C-alpha positions in Angstrom: -51.0 33.4 -57.1 -51.1 31.6 -53.8 -47.9 30.5 -52.0 -47.3 26.8 -51.7 -48.7 25.1 -48.7 -45.4 23.4 -47.9 -41.8 23.8 -48.9 -40.4 20.8 -50.8 -38.9 18.0 -48.8 -35.3 18.9 -48.0 -32.8 17.5 -50.4 -30.7 16.2 -47.6 -33.6 14.0 -46.4 -34.1 12.7 -49.9 -30.4 11.9 -50.1 -30.6 10.2 -46.7 -33.4 7.9 -48.0 -31.3 6.8 -50.9 -28.2 6.3 -48.7 -30.3 4.5 -46.1 -31.7 2.1 -48.7 -28.2 1.2 -50.1 -26.7 0.7 -46.7 -29.6 -1.4 -45.4 -29.2 -3.7 -48.4 -25.5 -3.9 -47.7 -26.1 -4.7 -44.0 -28.6 -7.4 -45.0 -26.3 -9.0 -47.5 -22.5 -8.7 -46.8 -22.3 -6.7 -43.5 -18.7 -5.6 -44.4 -18.8 -2.1 -43.0 -17.7 -1.3 -39.5 -20.4 -1.4 -36.8 -19.9 2.4 -36.2 -21.2 3.0 -39.8 -24.4 1.2 -39.1 -24.9 3.2 -35.8 -24.4 6.5 -37.7 -26.8 5.3 -40.4 -29.6 4.5 -38.0 -29.1 7.6 -35.9 -29.3 9.7 -39.0 -32.4 7.6 -40.0 -34.1 8.4 -36.7 -33.4 12.1 -37.3 -34.6 11.9 -40.9 -37.7 10.1 -39.9 -38.5 12.7 -37.3 -38.0 15.5 -39.9 -40.3 13.8 -42.3 -43.0 13.4 -39.7 -42.6 17.1 -38.7 -42.9 18.1 -42.3 -46.1 16.0 -42.7 -47.7 17.3 -39.5 -46.9 20.9 -40.4 -48.4 20.4 -43.8 -51.6 18.8 -42.3 -52.0 21.8 -40.0 -51.7 24.2 -43.0 -54.4 22.3 -44.9 -56.6 22.4 -41.9 -56.1 26.0 -41.0 -56.2 27.5 -44.5 -59.3 27.7 -46.7 -57.9 25.6 -49.5 -59.9 24.2 -52.4 -60.6 20.5 -52.9 -58.0 20.1 -55.7 -55.3 21.4 -53.5 -56.2 19.0 -50.7 -56.2 16.1 -53.1 -52.8 17.2 -54.4 -51.1 17.7 -51.1 -52.6 14.9 -49.0 -50.7 12.1 -50.8 -47.4 14.0 -50.5 -47.9 14.3 -46.8 -48.9 10.7 -46.4 -45.9 9.6 -48.4 -43.6 11.6 -46.1 -45.2 10.1 -43.0 -44.9 6.6 -44.5 -41.2 7.0 -45.2 -40.6 8.5 -41.7 -42.3 5.5 -40.1 -40.2 3.0 -42.0 -37.0 4.8 -41.1 -37.8 5.0 -37.4 -39.0 1.4 -37.3 -35.8 0.0 -38.8 -33.7 2.3 -36.5 -35.5 1.0 -33.4 -34.9 -2.5 -34.5 -31.2 -1.9 -34.9 -30.9 -0.2 -31.6 -32.7 -2.9 -29.7 -30.7 -5.6 -31.4 -27.3 -3.8 -30.7 -28.2 -3.2 -27.1 -29.3 -6.9 -26.6 -32.9 -6.0 -25.8 -34.3 -9.2 -27.2 -37.8 -8.8 -25.8 -38.1 -5.2 -27.1 -36.7 -6.2 -30.5 -39.3 -8.9 -30.9 -42.1 -6.5 -29.9 -40.8 -3.8 -32.2 -40.6 -6.2 -35.1 -44.1 -7.5 -34.6 -45.8 -4.1 -34.0 -43.8 -2.5 -36.9 -44.9 -5.3 -39.3 -48.5 -4.7 -38.3 -48.2 -1.0 -38.8 -46.6 -1.4 -42.2 -49.4 -3.7 -43.2 -52.1 -1.2 -42.2 -50.2 1.7 -43.9 -49.9 -0.4 -47.1 -53.6 -1.3 -46.9 -54.5 2.4 -46.7 -52.4 3.1 -49.8 -54.1 0.2 -51.6 -57.6 1.5 -50.8 -56.6 5.1 -51.8 -55.2 3.8 -55.1 -58.2 1.6 -55.9 -60.7 4.4 -55.1 -58.8 6.8 -57.3 -58.8 4.4 -60.2 -62.5 3.6 -59.7 -63.4 7.3 -59.6 -61.4 7.9 -62.8 -63.2 5.0 -64.6 -66.5 6.2 -63.3 -66.0 9.7 -64.8 -65.1 8.2 -68.1 -68.4 6.3 -68.3 -70.6 7.7 -71.1 -73.7 9.5 -69.9 -77.0 9.4 -71.6 -78.6 12.6 -72.7 -81.1 14.1 -70.3 -83.9 13.7 -72.9 -83.2 10.0 -73.3 -83.6 9.3 -69.6 -87.4 9.0 -69.9 -87.2 6.0 -72.2 -85.5 2.8 -71.0 -82.4 1.7 -73.0 -82.9 -1.0 -75.5 -81.0 -4.3 -75.4 -78.6 -3.0 -78.0 -77.9 0.1 -75.9 -76.9 -1.8 -72.7 -73.3 -1.1 -71.6 -70.8 -3.9 -72.2 -69.8 -6.2 -69.4 -67.0 -4.7 -67.3 -63.9 -6.8 -66.6 -61.6 -4.2 -65.1 -61.1 -4.9 -61.4 -60.9 -1.2 -60.5 -64.2 -0.5 -62.2 -67.0 -0.4 -59.5 -69.5 -1.9 -62.0 -67.4 -5.0 -62.8 -69.8 -8.0 -63.3 -68.0 -10.2 -60.7 -68.8 -7.8 -57.9 -72.5 -8.8 -58.3 -75.6 -6.9 -59.2 -76.7 -5.8 -55.8 -76.2 -2.5 -54.1 -73.1 -3.9 -52.3 -70.8 -3.7 -55.3 -68.6 -1.2 -53.5 -68.4 -3.4 -50.4 -67.5 -6.4 -52.6 -64.8 -4.4 -54.3 -63.4 -3.4 -50.9 -63.3 -7.0 -49.7 -61.6 -8.1 -52.9 -59.0 -5.3 -52.4 -58.3 -6.4 -48.8 -57.9 -10.1 -49.8 -55.7 -9.3 -52.8 -53.5 -6.9 -50.8 -53.1 -9.4 -47.9 -52.1 -12.1 -50.3 -49.5 -9.8 -52.0 -48.2 -8.6 -48.6 -47.7 -12.2 -47.4 -46.0 -13.2 -50.7 -43.7 -10.1 -50.5 -42.9 -10.8 -46.9 -41.9 -14.4 -47.6 -39.9 -13.3 -50.7 -38.0 -10.7 -48.8 -37.1 -13.1 -46.0 -35.8 -15.6 -48.5 -34.0 -13.4 -51.0 -30.3 -14.0 -51.4 -29.6 -10.5 -50.3 -31.7 -10.8 -47.2 -30.2 -14.1 -46.1 -27.9 -14.2 -43.0 -24.2 -14.6 -43.4 -21.7 -16.1 -41.0 -18.0 -15.3 -41.7 -15.1 -16.8 -39.9 -12.2 -14.5 -39.1 -9.5 -14.3 -41.8 -6.1 -15.5 -41.0 -4.2 -18.7 -40.7 -2.3 -21.0 -38.4 -1.6 -24.6 -37.6 -3.8 -27.5 -36.4 -1.5 -28.9 -33.7 -1.7 -29.7 -30.1 -0.7 -26.7 -27.9 2.9 -27.3 -26.8 3.3 -27.3 -23.0 6.7 -26.3 -21.7 7.7 -27.6 -18.2 10.1 -25.3 -16.4 11.9 -26.8 -13.5 12.8 -24.3 -10.7 15.1 -25.3 -7.9 14.0 -24.0 -4.5 17.2 -24.0 -2.4 16.5 -24.3 1.3 18.3 -22.1 3.8 21.7 -23.2 4.8 22.7 -23.2 8.4 26.2 -22.9 9.8 26.7 -25.6 12.4 29.3 -25.6 15.1 31.2 -28.9 14.6 31.6 -29.2 18.4 27.9 -28.8 19.1 25.9 -31.5 20.9 23.2 -31.3 18.2 23.5 -34.0 15.5 22.6 -32.9 12.0 22.2 -35.3 9.0 24.7 -34.6 6.2 23.0 -32.8 3.3 23.2 -34.7 0.0 24.0 -32.5 -2.9 21.0 -33.6 -4.9 18.7 -33.3 -1.8 16.8 -30.3 -3.0 13.1 -29.7 -3.4 12.0 -29.4 -7.0 9.1 -27.2 -7.8 7.5 -28.0 -11.1 5.6 -25.2 -12.8 3.7 -26.0 -16.0 3.4 -23.0 -18.3 1.4 -23.3 -21.4 3.0 -21.4 -24.3 1.7 -21.1 -27.9 4.7 -22.0 -29.9 2.7 -21.3 -33.1 -0.5 -19.6 -34.2 -3.7 -21.6 -33.7 -5.8 -21.6 -36.9 -6.0 -23.1 -40.4 -4.7 -21.8 -43.7 -1.9 -19.5 -44.8 -3.3 -16.1 -43.9 -1.7 -13.6 -41.5 -2.7 -13.7 -37.9 -4.8 -16.2 -35.9 -7.8 -17.2 -38.0 -8.8 -19.3 -41.0 -7.9 -19.3 -44.6 -11.6 -19.5 -45.6 -12.5 -16.5 -43.4 -13.3 -12.9 -44.1 -11.4 -9.7 -42.9 -14.3 -8.7 -40.6 -15.4 -12.2 -39.7 -15.8 -13.4 -36.1 -16.3 -16.7 -34.4 -19.9 -16.9 -33.1 -21.7 -19.3 -30.7 -25.1 -20.2 -32.0 -27.5 -22.5 -30.3 -30.6 -24.1 -31.8 -34.2 -23.3 -30.6 -36.5 -26.3 -30.7 -40.0 -27.2 -29.5 -40.8 -29.6 -26.6 -38.0 -28.7 -24.2 -35.7 -26.2 -22.5 -33.4 -25.2 -25.4 -32.3 -22.1 -23.5 -30.6 -23.9 -20.6 -27.5 -21.9 -19.5 -28.0 -19.5 -22.3 -26.3 -16.1 -22.6 -24.4 -14.2 -19.8 -23.1 -16.5 -17.1 -23.6 -19.5 -19.3 -22.4 -20.3 -22.8 -21.1 -16.7 -23.0 -18.2 -17.9 -20.8 -17.3 -20.5 -23.4 -17.3 -18.0 -26.2 -15.0 -15.7 -24.3 -12.7 -18.5 -23.3 -12.5 -19.6 -26.9 -11.3 -16.2 -27.9 -8.8 -16.0 -25.1 -7.3 -19.5 -25.8 -7.1 -19.2 -29.6 -6.7 -15.4 -30.0 -9.5 -15.6 -32.7 -11.9 -12.6 -32.8 -15.3 -13.5 -31.3 -18.7 -11.9 -31.1 -19.7 -10.0 -28.0 -22.6 -12.3 -27.1 -24.0 -15.7 -27.9 -27.0 -16.1 -30.2 -29.9 -18.5 -30.9 -31.7 -19.4 -34.1 -34.7 -21.5 -34.8 -34.2 -24.5 -37.0 -36.0 -22.7 -39.8 -33.7 -19.8 -39.3 -30.7 -22.0 -39.7 -31.8 -22.6 -43.3 -31.8 -18.9 -44.0 -27.9 -18.7 -44.0 -26.2 -18.4 -47.4 -24.2 -21.4 -48.6 -20.5 -21.2 -47.9 -21.3 -18.5 -45.3 -23.3 -20.5 -42.8 -22.4 -21.5 -39.2 -19.7 -24.2 -39.0 -21.2 -25.5 -35.7 -24.5 -25.1 -33.8 -25.0 -26.0 -30.2 -28.0 -27.8 -28.8 -28.8 -28.7 -25.2 -31.6 -29.4 -22.8 -33.0 -32.1 -20.5 -36.5 -32.8 -21.8 -38.0 -33.6 -25.1 -37.0 -32.6 -28.6 -39.8 -32.1 -31.1 -39.1 -31.4 -34.8 -41.2 -31.4 -37.9 -40.3 -33.1 -41.2 -39.3 -29.7 -42.7 -37.0 -29.0 -39.8 -35.4 -32.4 -40.1 -34.8 -31.7 -43.8 -33.2 -28.3 -42.9 -30.9 -30.0 -40.3 -30.0 -32.8 -42.8 -29.1 -30.3 -45.4 -27.1 -28.3 -42.9 -25.0 -31.4 -42.0 -24.5 -32.9 -45.5 -24.7 -30.0 -47.9 -23.5 -27.0 -45.8 -20.7 -28.9 -44.1 -22.0 -28.1 -40.6 -21.6 -29.9 -37.3 -24.0 -30.3 -34.4 -22.5 -30.0 -30.9 -24.9 -31.5 -28.5 -24.8 -31.5 -24.7 -27.0 -33.6 -22.5 -28.3 -31.0 -20.0 -29.6 -33.4 -17.4 -31.6 -36.6 -18.2 -31.7 -39.9 -19.9 -34.8 -38.7 -21.7 -32.8 -36.1 -23.6 -30.2 -38.7 -24.4 -32.9 -40.9 -26.1 -34.6 -38.0 -27.7 -31.4 -36.7 -29.3 -30.3 -40.2 -30.6 -33.7 -40.6 -32.1 -33.4 -37.2 -33.8 -30.0 -38.1 -35.3 -31.5 -41.4 -36.4 -34.0 -39.5 -38.5 -31.3 -37.1 -39.8 -28.6 -39.6 -40.6 -30.3 -43.0 -40.9 -27.2 -44.6 -42.6 -24.7 -43.4 -39.9 -24.3 -45.1 -36.6 -23.0 -43.3 -33.5 -19.6 -44.4 -32.3 -17.5 -43.5 -29.2 -15.1 -40.7 -30.0 -11.6 -41.9 -29.0 -9.5 -39.8 -26.7 -6.7 -39.8 -29.3 -8.9 -38.4 -32.0 -8.0 -35.0 -33.4 -11.1 -33.4 -31.9 -9.7 -34.4 -28.5 -6.1 -33.4 -29.2 -6.2 -30.1 -31.1 -5.6 -27.5 -29.9 -5.7 -29.0 -26.4 -4.9 -32.6 -25.4 -7.8 -33.9 -23.3 -6.5 -36.7 -21.1 -10.0 -37.7 -20.0 -13.6 -36.9 -20.9 -14.7 -34.2 -18.4 -18.3 -34.1 -17.3 -20.5 -32.8 -14.5 -22.8 -35.8 -14.3 -22.9 -38.8 -16.7 -26.6 -38.4 -17.8 -25.9 -40.2 -21.1 -22.9 -42.3 -20.2 -19.2 -41.6 -19.8 -18.2 -41.6 -23.4 -18.6 -38.9 -26.1 -20.5 -40.2 -29.1 -20.0 -39.0 -32.7 -21.5 -39.4 -36.1 -18.7 -39.8 -38.7 -19.1 -39.6 -42.5 -16.9 -38.7 -45.5 -13.8 -38.1 -43.4 -15.2 -35.8 -40.7 -17.4 -35.7 -37.7 -20.9 -34.5 -38.4 -22.1 -34.5 -34.8 -20.4 -34.5 -31.4 -22.5 -35.6 -28.5 -21.3 -34.9 -24.9 -23.2 -37.0 -22.4 -22.4 -35.1 -19.2 -23.7 -31.5 -19.1 -20.6 -29.7 -20.2 -22.6 -26.5 -20.3 -23.0 -26.5 -16.5 -19.2 -26.6 -16.2 -19.0 -23.5 -18.4 -21.5 -21.6 -16.4 -20.7 -19.3 -13.4 -19.9 -21.5 -10.4 -19.0 -24.4 -12.7 -21.6 -26.6 -11.0 -19.2 -27.2 -8.1 -16.9 -29.5 -10.0 -13.1 -29.5 -9.4 -11.0 -26.9 -11.2 -9.3 -29.5 -13.4 -12.7 -30.7 -14.6 -14.1 -27.3 -15.6 -10.8 -26.4 -17.1 -10.9 -29.5 -19.2 -14.5 -28.7 -20.2 -13.4 -25.3 -21.5 -10.6 -27.0 -23.4 -13.0 -29.6 -24.9 -15.4 -26.9 -25.9 -12.6 -25.0 -27.6 -11.5 -28.2 -29.4 -15.0 -28.9 -30.8 -15.6 -25.4 -32.0 -12.1 -25.1 -33.5 -12.5 -28.5 -35.2 -15.8 -27.4 -36.8 -14.3 -24.0 -37.9 -11.2 -25.6 -39.4 -13.1 -28.2 -41.3 -15.5 -25.6 -42.6 -12.6 -23.4 -43.7 -11.0 -26.3 -45.6 -14.3 -27.0 -47.4 -14.8 -23.3 -48.4 -11.3 -23.1 -49.8 -11.8 -26.4 -51.7 -15.0 -25.0 -53.2 -13.3 -21.8 -54.2 -10.6 -23.7 -56.0 -13.2 -25.7 -58.0 -14.8 -22.5 -59.1 
């Protein structure tokens, strides 16, 4: 009795595969676990993937070095290939997670594209192996004529029935030529490609694979931040004067003191919405965070002032000024990607900027319209530098909301007063005028358009504007984001009560 070529796959690796599958599904759906758990998961997945590959390579070497029979090779080869396939999947997903967590966007895109191609080829190999195995089994079941009957041709009644089975190499739709095997291979490739594309689209649109956006749980009040003015008397030095001196001094009036006014901003209450504990929103989740998501679009420079040194500054300032938990970096999504968020867990506000053209398809317009009207979202637009962008964006909004006219947003509106009172509209340059425009419907703003490159004021250097201007720009950005979050939280709470 010969010893087995390979020991069985370690149980701990099998358990890792099951745990990995469960946690990946959780990560794709709810994302409730701490980030450290996902790091541990994918580090373990890298180790497990390496173990599976080592197991497969060692088994392959044993098959090559030992004088094994054909049946043993046929039995062991699929096991080794399955281990290598599982290891590849584990390592690929781990690399995707690491590149995303470390903000290596270019690497993440390359890993995703290369990995998808590799998985396609691996799956194609398994499909060919399966079809060949089935074809061989069907071929062996085919009845054989006796050797003495081979000399006489079969009669019409003895002709084999027409084959319909797609795995049978003699199926009639593969033709009557010698290229039946080639035709079967082409059919296998076409069928597998179609199924792969359908599975890919299904996985990217499944409820469990959709993205989620959760606001931070908590509560607070929607009020203007109270500003306390403390008056500090600065008493000048008093001099003792000889009354018989020839120097004449003016008599000091008792109220003749210099007053130094120091304005100190104090939060007399918690900024937020709802009745939860801590700064946040009643419609939020315990592990939710405020995120800054901008839209990618065709035709222009959607990434103007994107990331570190740009809109990242605004996200950090929002967290400092409101004490709400915020993400560590800003993000971007395509318009199609915006439609991949789950209802009641989608971004309350998305940011769009640029200075050139905006090109959107009909399907993208539909996604944006649904985002505004059905998912209770708000578009925060900033004119990044031209009248062209102004006209392009107004045309876009005309397609999205043909029944809503843009109107100037008053300075006494809540979006300009909570949590910070904005005494004037701050801007770097009035590319689209000197008034903010808004699209208002059903008791709320659906879009806020800033005409003067507010993003440049957020960026490092603040575009050279005065401190009071860029400070007001930070306050205005905080107001718009907070307004969107508060309105979204109210909507979520109202929907929960209905259910």
